[in-house]
N, C-alpha and C positions, 0 to 999 in steps of 0.2 A: 252878856252872855244868857241865853236862855234857859227858862224855869228847869225843863227837864235835864237839860245838861249839869245844873246844879245841883239837882237831885242825884245824878249818878255819883258825881263826886263825893256828896254826901255818905252816899249808900256806902260807896268804896272806903272811904275815909273810918266811917263806922266799923266796918269789917276789919279794916286794917290793926286800928286803935286797939279792937279785942283781941286780934289777931298779937298784937305786940305786947299786949299786957299779960298775956298768957306765956309770951317768951321771956318776960320779966318776972314771971313768979317763978320761971322752970329755969332762969338761968343760972348755969354751972361757973360763969365767969369768964366762961372760953373767948376768947378776942378772935371772934368770926363778925365781928360790925361792919368791916369794908364788905365781905362775902353776902351779908343778910342785906345792907342796902343795896347794893346790884341787883339782888335778887328781887328785890320789892319796887325797883325802878324798871327793871326789864317786865314785872307782872302787869307794873301802871301803865308801861307803853302799848303792851295788849290789849287794855282795856280802856283807854280813851286816847284818841290822835293828839289832844295837847300836848301829852307827855313825850310823845314821838321827838321833839327836839331836846329834850334833857340828855345833857352827858355829862358824866361824873366829873370832878375834879380826879387826878390821880391821889391816894391816900398821903404818899408821900407831901403834898401841898398843903395839906390839911396836920399836918403832923402826926399818922397815924399810923406812919411805920418808922 
């Protein structure tokens, strides 16, 4: 992977980790994990072509519903 793509991924991860940290700090225990995960994946697809092939498994296959 070219260095510039690695840099973009690192920037994206740094931003997302800070955002997720804020969510955790302010979490009220509401069960919206599946929806939030879907939102993050969709946002990642718009930022980097490498995420376009990612499809989430249904939550029922992971025991989330």
